[in-house]
C-alpha positions in Angstrom: 80.3 105.4 116.3 81.5 103.5 119.4 81.6 100.3 117.3 83.8 101.9 114.7 87.6 102.3 115.0 87.5 104.9 112.2 84.6 107.0 111.1 84.6 109.6 108.3 81.5 111.7 107.7 81.3 113.8 104.5 85.0 114.4 104.5 86.5 116.9 102.0 90.0 118.1 101.5 90.4 121.0 99.0 93.4 123.0 97.9 93.7 126.4 96.5 96.1 126.4 93.5 97.2 129.0 91.0 97.5 132.8 91.4 95.8 135.9 90.2 98.7 136.4 87.7 98.2 132.9 86.3 94.6 133.1 85.4 93.1 133.1 88.9 92.9 130.8 91.9 91.2 127.5 91.4 90.0 124.8 93.9 91.4 121.3 93.6 89.0 118.9 95.2 91.3 116.1 96.1 88.8 114.5 98.5 85.1 115.4 97.9 82.5 114.2 100.4 83.8 110.8 101.6 81.9 108.8 104.2 83.6 105.6 105.4 84.1 103.5 108.5 86.5 100.8 109.6 85.7 98.3 112.4 88.3 96.9 114.8 90.2 94.0 113.2 88.9 94.8 109.7 90.8 95.3 106.5 89.3 98.0 104.2 90.8 98.1 100.7 90.8 101.6 99.1 91.3 101.4 95.4 91.4 103.7 92.4 93.7 105.1 89.7 96.6 107.4 90.6 95.4 110.9 91.4 92.0 109.9 92.7 92.7 111.1 96.2 93.6 107.9 98.1 96.8 109.2 99.7 95.3 112.6 100.5 92.5 110.8 102.3 95.2 108.8 104.3 97.0 111.9 105.3 93.8 113.5 106.5 93.1 110.4 108.7 96.6 110.7 110.1 95.9 114.3 111.0 98.6 115.5 108.7 96.2 117.5 106.4 93.4 119.6 107.7 90.0 118.7 106.2 88.0 121.4 104.4 84.8 120.0 105.8 83.4 116.9 107.4 84.4 114.9 110.5 87.0 112.3 111.3 86.9 110.1 114.4 89.8 107.7 115.1 89.5 105.5 118.2 86.7 107.6 119.6 88.8 110.8 119.3 87.7 113.6 116.9 90.8 114.7 114.9 89.0 117.3 112.7 87.7 120.7 113.7 89.3 123.7 115.4 90.9 121.6 118.2 94.1 119.9 117.1 94.3 116.2 117.8 96.5 114.8 120.6 99.5 113.8 118.5 100.9 111.3 121.1 97.6 109.5 121.4 97.1 109.5 117.6 100.5 107.8 117.2 99.4 105.1 119.6 96.2 104.6 117.6 97.0 104.9 113.9 100.3 104.4 112.0 101.3 104.3 108.4 103.4 102.0 106.2 104.7 104.0 103.2 105.1 103.1 99.6 108.9 103.6 99.3 110.6 101.8 102.1 114.0 103.5 101.4 112.7 107.0 101.3 110.6 106.5 104.4 113.6 105.5 106.6 116.3 107.7 108.0 119.5 106.6 106.3 121.6 107.8 109.3 119.7 105.7 111.9 120.2 102.0 112.6 117.3 99.6 112.8 117.7 99.6 116.6 117.4 103.4 116.9 114.6 103.6 114.3 112.5 101.3 116.5 113.6 102.5 119.9 113.1 106.2 119.3 109.2 106.0 119.2 109.4 104.0 122.5 111.6 106.7 124.2 109.3 109.4 122.9 106.3 107.7 124.4 107.8 107.3 127.9 109.3 103.9 127.8 112.5 104.6 129.8 113.7 101.2 130.9 116.5 100.1 128.6 115.9 96.4 129.1 112.2 96.8 128.1 113.1 98.9 125.0 115.6 96.4 123.9 113.2 93.5 124.4 110.5 95.2 122.5 112.8 96.1 119.6 114.1 92.6 119.3 110.6 91.1 119.6 109.2 93.4 116.9 112.2 92.6 114.6 111.4 88.9 115.1 107.8 89.4 114.3 108.6 91.0 110.9 111.3 88.3 110.0 114.5 90.2 111.0 117.3 88.7 113.0 118.9 90.3 116.2 122.2 90.9 114.3 120.3 93.2 111.9 119.7 95.8 114.7 122.9 97.7 114.2 122.7 97.9 110.4 121.6 100.9 108.3 118.9 101.0 105.7 121.3 100.9 102.7 122.5 97.5 104.0 119.2 95.8 103.3 117.2 94.7 100.3 113.9 96.4 99.4 111.8 93.7 101.0 113.9 93.9 104.2 113.5 97.7 104.3 109.8 97.4 104.0 109.9 94.9 107.0 111.7 97.6 109.0 109.0 100.1 108.0 106.3 97.7 109.1 108.1 97.1 112.4 108.4 100.9 113.0 104.7 101.3 112.4 103.8 98.5 114.8 106.3 99.2 117.6 103.7 101.4 119.5 101.0 98.7 119.1 98.5 100.9 117.2 95.0 99.8 116.4 94.8 101.0 112.8 97.5 100.8 110.2 97.3 102.6 106.9 99.2 100.8 104.2 99.8 103.2 101.3 100.8 101.0 98.3 103.1 98.9 100.6 104.3 96.5 97.9 104.1 98.5 94.6 107.8 99.5 94.9 109.0 95.9 95.5 110.0 93.1 93.2 107.1 90.8 92.2 108.9 87.9 93.9 108.9 89.8 97.3 105.3 91.2 97.2 103.6 88.0 98.3 105.9 87.7 101.2 105.1 91.2 102.5 101.4 90.7 102.0 101.4 87.4 103.9 103.4 89.1 106.6 100.9 91.9 106.9 98.1 89.3 107.2 99.9 87.3 109.8 100.5 90.4 111.9 96.9 91.5 111.5 95.7 88.3 113.1 98.4 88.1 115.7 98.1 91.7 116.9 94.4 92.3 116.3 95.1 95.1 113.8 92.8 97.0 111.4 94.1 98.0 108.0 93.3 100.4 105.3 95.0 98.9 102.3 95.5 101.6 99.7 96.3 100.3 96.2 95.6 100.6 92.5 96.2 96.9 92.2 92.9 95.1 92.7 94.7 91.7 92.7 96.4 92.7 96.0 93.2 94.2 97.4 91.1 91.1 96.6 93.6 88.9 98.5 93.7 90.9 101.8 90.4 92.9 102.2 87.2 92.2 104.1 85.6 95.2 102.4 86.5 97.4 99.4 85.9 101.1 98.7 86.4 102.3 95.1 87.4 105.9 94.7 87.3 108.1 91.6 88.2 111.8 91.5 87.8 112.3 95.2 84.5 110.5 95.6 83.6 106.9 96.7 81.7 105.4 93.8 81.2 101.9 95.2 81.8 100.0 98.5 80.9 96.7 99.9 82.3 93.3 100.8 85.1 92.0 98.6 83.0 89.2 97.2 80.2 91.6 96.2 82.6 94.1 94.6 84.5 91.5 92.6 81.7 89.2 91.7 78.8 91.7 91.3 80.3 95.2 90.6 77.5 97.8 90.2 79.5 100.8 89.0 81.0 101.0 85.5 84.3 102.2 86.9 84.6 99.2 89.3 83.9 97.0 86.3 86.6 98.7 84.3 89.2 98.2 87.1 88.3 94.5 87.5 88.5 94.0 83.8 92.0 95.4 83.8 93.3 92.7 86.2 95.5 90.2 84.3 93.6 86.9 84.8 93.6 83.8 82.7 90.1 83.0 84.1 86.9 84.6 82.9 85.5 87.0 85.5 81.7 87.3 85.6 80.3 90.7 84.8 83.7 92.4 84.6 84.9 91.0 81.3 81.9 91.5 79.2 82.2 93.6 76.1 82.3 97.3 76.9 83.5 97.0 80.5 86.7 98.8 79.9 86.8 102.6 80.5 87.6 105.0 77.6 90.2 107.8 77.7 92.0 109.2 80.7 91.0 110.4 84.2 89.9 114.0 84.3 91.7 116.7 86.3 90.5 117.3 89.8 90.8 121.1 89.0 88.1 120.8 86.4 86.0 117.7 87.1 83.1 116.8 84.7 79.6 117.8 85.8 77.3 115.2 87.4 79.0 111.8 87.6 82.7 112.4 87.4 83.1 109.2 85.4 80.7 110.1 82.7 83.2 111.1 79.9 84.7 107.6 80.1 81.6 105.5 80.9 80.2 103.1 78.3 76.7 103.6 79.9 76.7 107.4 79.7 73.3 109.1 79.4 72.0 112.7 79.7 71.2 112.1 83.4 74.8 111.3 84.1 75.9 114.9 83.3 72.9 116.6 84.8 72.8 115.0 88.3 75.4 113.7 90.8 74.5 110.1 91.6 74.1 109.3 95.3 75.9 106.5 97.0 72.9 104.2 97.7 72.4 100.6 98.6 72.0 97.9 95.9 72.0 95.2 98.6 72.7 95.1 102.3 76.2 96.5 102.9 76.8 97.1 99.1 76.6 100.7 97.9 77.1 102.2 94.5 76.9 105.8 93.1 75.5 105.2 89.7 72.2 106.2 88.2 72.0 102.8 86.5 73.2 100.7 89.5 70.2 98.4 89.3 70.7 97.7 85.5 74.3 96.5 85.7 74.3 92.7 85.8 
């Protein structure tokens, strides 16, 4: 565990929904037994369709949602269990870049105050040091000093996301969770923000969790990829293994959906695409959650939950037929 910046062990986040008057209380299993780790300086891509539990997992890592079961260690500190995490230390270890750069910024605060407030909160009292760190961070994300006294509405979407990135990095965290950081931006701006994140990762020695449903983005930035479906990790491994040798039918379906003029091995074969819509987390299918949509469905898929097991060193898949997919 000492070698890992982030370690999740059998993590689950469940919610009670409904009422006795509306047919009873049901359990929504947003995250259901996730085991993951992230090393210092690594970028882990977390992919899956909307509603699969990616953002809930991120909020649990941030300490903003209490897990139902399992353990979370961030930077050697356990943030799950009965003892609440040290919020100040957590903020210096892990930060988040949100999907909507306008909604995540305070419209009544200038850029200067947005970046300076976290420094004041964490004990940086020298005005000259605060100003220097604010201007330096603005330069790192491509903003000019004259932008410091402007408000969020005076910037474009790409510039607002740069402010959000600067705010996340001003305390020099070790891990940054990027929750769909470019999905709300114009296509012409996305590449700029992705390249900026990669440059900052190398310059500041950051580790990322890149949450996205866009595998094209994940393929470009990730060292490893974890594929999530209805609260469970169904496949994980190095980006090359995931994209060139996917061993779960859901991973193949996601890759097959990427617009690409070139023929992708294994992912574009007949029958790779999934059928139907994702099931509800309130009433997931028995066995493998993907079985109603899977082109390889067999009786075993509804009878037993497949374990996340190795198909090669560092490459895991939760499919009964993982060794038959070529």
